[in-house]
DRENBADO-399662 format. One record per residue (C-alpha): residue number from 0; residue in one letter; y negated, x negated, z negated. Coordinates in nm, 4 decimals. Example, Ala and Ser with C-alpha at 12.3 -4.5 7.8 and 13.67 -1.06 7.14 Angstrom:
// residues 2
n->0, res->a, c2->0.4500, c1->-1.2300, c3->-0.7800 $
n->1, res->s, c2->0.1060, c1->-1.3670, c3->-0.7140 $
// end
This chain:
// residues 128
n->0, res->m, c2->-1.0340, c1->1.7396, c3->3.3279 $
n->1, res->s, c2->-0.7714, c1->1.7900, c3->3.0245 $
n->2, res->q, c2->-0.6756, c1->1.5317, c3->2.7159 $
n->3, res->d, c2->-0.3805, c1->1.3857, c3->2.9465 $
n->4, res->g, c2->-0.5872, c1->1.3325, c3->3.2333 $
n->5, res->i, c2->-0.8626, c1->1.1106, c3->2.9837 $
n->6, res->y, c2->-0.5859, c1->0.9399, c3->2.8559 $
n->7, res->c, c2->-0.4179, c1->0.8328, c3->3.1717 $
n->8, res->s, c2->-0.7458, c1->0.7304, c3->3.3170 $
n->9, res->a, c2->-0.8271, c1->0.5058, c3->3.0020 $
n->10, res->i, c2->-0.5342, c1->0.3739, c3->3.0201 $
n->11, res->l, c2->-0.4284, c1->0.1973, c3->3.3548 $
n->12, res->p, c2->-0.7739, c1->-0.0119, c3->3.3626 $
n->13, res->a, c2->-0.6533, c1->-0.1473, c3->3.0476 $
n->14, res->i, c2->-0.3351, c1->-0.1989, c3->3.1931 $
n->15, res->g, c2->-0.4952, c1->-0.3440, c3->3.5105 $
n->16, res->a, c2->-0.7502, c1->-0.5778, c3->3.3080 $
n->17, res->f, c2->-0.4355, c1->-0.7454, c3->3.0813 $
n->18, res->f, c2->-0.2481, c1->-0.8461, c3->3.4468 $
n->19, res->l, c2->-0.5917, c1->-0.9690, c3->3.5590 $
n->20, res->v, c2->-0.6214, c1->-1.2006, c3->3.2718 $
n->21, res->i, c2->-0.2811, c1->-1.3075, c3->3.2731 $
n->22, res->q, c2->-0.3139, c1->-1.3830, c3->3.6163 $
n->23, res->l, c2->-0.5874, c1->-1.6355, c3->3.4911 $
n->24, res->v, c2->-0.4260, c1->-1.7474, c3->3.2987 $
n->25, res->y, c2->-0.0919, c1->-1.8891, c3->3.5708 $
n->26, res->w, c2->-0.4218, c1->-1.9915, c3->3.8395 $
n->27, res->s, c2->-0.5600, c1->-2.2473, c3->3.5373 $
n->28, res->t, c2->-0.1989, c1->-2.4200, c3->3.5434 $
n->29, res->l, c2->-0.3976, c1->-2.5852, c3->3.9315 $
n->30, res->f, c2->-0.6267, c1->-2.7813, c3->3.7268 $
n->31, res->e, c2->-0.5000, c1->-3.0317, c3->3.5591 $
n->32, res->s, c2->-0.7829, c1->-3.0608, c3->3.2911 $
n->33, res->t, c2->-0.6162, c1->-2.6905, c3->3.1416 $
n->34, res->s, c2->-0.2446, c1->-2.7105, c3->3.3023 $
n->35, res->f, c2->-0.1812, c1->-2.9005, c3->3.0501 $
n->36, res->y, c2->-0.2874, c1->-2.6728, c3->2.7425 $
n->37, res->v, c2->-0.1325, c1->-2.3291, c3->2.9609 $
n->38, res->t, c2->0.2399, c1->-2.5180, c3->2.9979 $
n->39, res->l, c2->0.1999, c1->-2.5202, c3->2.5905 $
n->40, res->v, c2->0.1590, c1->-2.2627, c3->2.5252 $
n->41, res->i, c2->0.4632, c1->-2.0664, c3->2.8121 $
n->42, res->q, c2->0.6646, c1->-2.3660, c3->2.6173 $
n->43, res->s, c2->0.5397, c1->-2.2825, c3->2.2425 $
n->44, res->g, c2->0.6264, c1->-1.9169, c3->2.3560 $
n->45, res->k, c2->0.9558, c1->-1.9632, c3->2.4797 $
n->46, res->d, c2->1.0573, c1->-2.1950, c3->2.1421 $
n->47, res->i, c2->0.9526, c1->-1.8901, c3->1.8953 $
n->48, res->i, c2->1.2164, c1->-1.6670, c3->2.0819 $
n->49, res->a, c2->1.4661, c1->-1.8095, c3->1.8574 $
n->50, res->f, c2->1.2639, c1->-1.7196, c3->1.5360 $
n->51, res->m, c2->1.1569, c1->-1.3601, c3->1.6844 $
n->52, res->v, c2->1.5457, c1->-1.2650, c3->1.7376 $
n->53, res->i, c2->1.6113, c1->-1.3914, c3->1.3519 $
n->54, res->l, c2->1.3523, c1->-1.1876, c3->1.2143 $
n->55, res->m, c2->1.3940, c1->-0.8656, c3->1.3987 $
n->56, res->i, c2->1.7539, c1->-0.8877, c3->1.2449 $
n->57, res->i, c2->1.6235, c1->-0.9958, c3->0.9175 $
n->58, res->l, c2->1.3722, c1->-0.6592, c3->0.9284 $
n->59, res->l, c2->1.6753, c1->-0.4399, c3->1.0581 $
n->60, res->a, c2->1.8783, c1->-0.5096, c3->0.7924 $
n->61, res->f, c2->1.6551, c1->-0.3637, c3->0.5842 $
n->62, res->t, c2->1.5388, c1->-0.0581, c3->0.7774 $
n->63, res->s, c2->1.8401, c1->0.0599, c3->0.7849 $
n->64, res->g, c2->1.9278, c1->-0.0058, c3->0.4067 $
n->65, res->v, c2->1.5818, c1->0.2395, c3->0.3472 $
n->66, res->f, c2->1.6573, c1->0.4370, c3->0.6152 $
n->67, res->v, c2->1.9991, c1->0.4999, c3->0.4333 $
n->68, res->i, c2->1.7921, c1->0.5357, c3->0.0829 $
n->69, res->n, c2->1.4755, c1->0.7943, c3->0.2306 $
n->70, res->y, c2->1.8394, c1->0.9881, c3->0.3688 $
n->71, res->n, c2->1.9997, c1->1.0306, c3->0.0433 $
n->72, res->y, c2->1.6615, c1->1.1229, c3->-0.1753 $
n->73, res->k, c2->1.6093, c1->1.3703, c3->0.0474 $
n->74, res->k, c2->1.9554, c1->1.4653, c3->0.0139 $
n->75, res->s, c2->2.0237, c1->1.4954, c3->-0.3149 $
n->76, res->h, c2->1.6427, c1->1.6751, c3->-0.3345 $
n->77, res->e, c2->1.7555, c1->1.9622, c3->-0.1279 $
n->78, res->f, c2->2.1094, c1->2.0498, c3->-0.3670 $
n->79, res->s, c2->1.8744, c1->2.0612, c3->-0.6507 $
n->80, res->f, c2->1.8535, c1->2.3630, c3->-0.8584 $
n->81, res->d, c2->1.6299, c1->2.2613, c3->-1.0771 $
n->82, res->s, c2->1.3524, c1->2.4962, c3->-1.0777 $
n->83, res->n, c2->1.0973, c1->2.2960, c3->-1.3027 $
n->84, res->e, c2->1.1703, c1->1.9506, c3->-1.0967 $
n->85, res->q, c2->0.8567, c1->1.7516, c3->-0.9704 $
n->86, res->e, c2->0.7822, c1->1.9002, c3->-0.6322 $
n->87, res->y, c2->0.9756, c1->1.6230, c3->-0.3392 $
n->88, res->h, c2->0.7543, c1->1.4031, c3->-0.1007 $
n->89, res->d, c2->0.9954, c1->1.1618, c3->0.0914 $
n->90, res->l, c2->1.0029, c1->0.7791, c3->-0.0257 $
n->91, res->i, c2->0.8297, c1->0.7618, c3->0.3451 $
n->92, res->s, c2->0.5484, c1->0.8563, c3->0.4671 $
n->93, res->p, c2->0.5871, c1->1.0332, c3->0.7892 $
n->94, res->r, c2->0.4247, c1->0.8652, c3->1.0792 $
n->95, res->f, c2->0.6269, c1->0.8661, c3->1.3697 $
n->96, res->n, c2->0.8047, c1->1.1721, c3->1.3713 $
n->97, res->n, c2->1.1125, c1->0.9575, c3->1.2856 $
n->98, res->q, c2->1.2489, c1->0.8581, c3->0.9667 $
n->99, res->f, c2->1.4369, c1->0.5400, c3->1.1238 $
n->100, res->f, c2->1.0794, c1->0.4163, c3->1.3096 $
n->101, res->d, c2->0.8868, c1->0.5064, c3->0.9840 $
n->102, res->a, c2->1.1252, c1->0.3560, c3->0.7951 $
n->103, res->l, c2->1.1045, c1->0.0038, c3->1.0391 $
n->104, res->y, c2->0.7238, c1->0.0361, c3->0.9885 $
n->105, res->v, c2->0.7165, c1->0.0192, c3->0.5950 $
n->106, res->q, c2->0.9379, c1->-0.3082, c3->0.6612 $
n->107, res->w, c2->0.7091, c1->-0.4317, c3->0.9285 $
n->108, res->l, c2->0.4295, c1->-0.3670, c3->0.6501 $
n->109, res->l, c2->0.6373, c1->-0.4562, c3->0.3700 $
n->110, res->g, c2->0.6673, c1->-0.8013, c3->0.5703 $
n->111, res->l, c2->0.3181, c1->-0.8762, c3->0.6347 $
n->112, res->g, c2->0.2319, c1->-0.8603, c3->0.2867 $
n->113, res->e, c2->0.1102, c1->-0.4850, c3->0.2648 $
n->114, res->f, c2->0.2070, c1->-0.3836, c3->-0.0549 $
n->115, res->e, c2->-0.0914, c1->-0.1094, c3->-0.1257 $
n->116, res->m, c2->0.1308, c1->0.1425, c3->0.0294 $
n->117, res->l, c2->0.4257, c1->0.1181, c3->-0.2329 $
n->118, res->g, c2->0.1908, c1->0.3038, c3->-0.4531 $
n->119, res->a, c2->0.2513, c1->-0.0532, c3->-0.7383 $
n->120, res->t, c2->-0.0074, c1->0.1196, c3->-0.8834 $
n->121, res->d, c2->-0.0159, c1->0.2293, c3->-1.2580 $
n->122, res->e, c2->-0.1041, c1->0.6142, c3->-1.1955 $
n->123, res->g, c2->0.3105, c1->0.7419, c3->-1.0867 $
n->124, res->e, c2->0.4983, c1->0.7305, c3->-0.8492 $
n->125, res->e, c2->0.4179, c1->0.7527, c3->-0.4663 $
n->126, res->s, c2->0.5605, c1->0.7885, c3->-0.1327 $
n->127, res->f, c2->0.5365, c1->0.4230, c3->0.0453 $
// end
């Protein structure tokens, strides 16, 4: 069996199990003792949507800024003719083969408080 077949055979049962749990939560609204809690969680999820939209707008604003800085940093090193210059490294380490999604990932981790990825040590400049 190929790797794709193994991957697909692992993903489909996981998706099925997820939907079974969602169905179990839905059916638990039938009982008076659990229906209050289920509706409380659903209402809380609805109330969080406005906050998540604002959070995503702010996250995308910072992502676009970091994306432009990384793009300009790369272009400035491409046109440099100084042979004594240090080796070029991206400001953002590639993870998804897409610079915008890499910048989004970096901003998400920074929003969570992951500052070690900045290379904020006394050893010198490192990539995000």
